[in-house]
N, C-alpha and C positions, 0 to 999 in steps of 0.2 A: 227618837228617830227623826232625822231631818226631813222636812217636807219640801218638795220641789214644785216649782210653778209649772214645769213641763218636762216631758221625757228627755229632751235635749240637755237640760240642766243636770239631771241625774247621770246621764251618760258622761257629761263633761267632768263631773266630780269623780266618777269611777276611773275615767282615763287619767285624770290628774293624779289620783292615788297610784295608778300603775306607773306613770312617769316618775313620780317621786320615789317609789320603791326601786325602779330600775336604776336611777342615778345613785341611790344609796349603795347598791351592789356593784356598780360600774362607775367608780369615781372619775375615771379619765375618759369615759365614753363620750361620743359625740351625739348630737341631736339626730343625725342621720342614722347612726347605729341603733339608737333608741327607737326611732320611728320604724325601722325595718323589723326589729325584734317584736315590737308591740303591735305591728300592723296598723300604724297611724301614719298620717302625713307629716312631713317635716314641719309644715306650717302649724299643724295642731300641736306638735311637741313644743315648738317655739312659744306658742301661746301659753301652754301650761308652765313652761320654764319661767316665762315672765311673771306669771301669777305667783308661782312658788317664791321667786325672788322678792316680789313685793311683800309677801308674808314675812320673809326674813327681815326686810327693811323695817317693817312695823315692829318686830320684836326687838331689833337692835336699837331703834329710836326710843322705844319704851324703856329698855334697859339703861340707856344713857340719861334719860330724864329721872329715873329712879336713883341714880348714883348721887 
């Protein structure tokens, strides 16, 4: 179980997981649509999307180094 430094960090992780899941099932969805359906602000969804993309970049870079 992951340990969080504060409640906000735990909420952020939960919301990021919700955003990730929403975009898995709504491939052409917009950040506005995601925000509306999840009850988050567009700014918050944008932050989570940037975080998720940075995770992807790390995986791609690691795969390129391993080749």
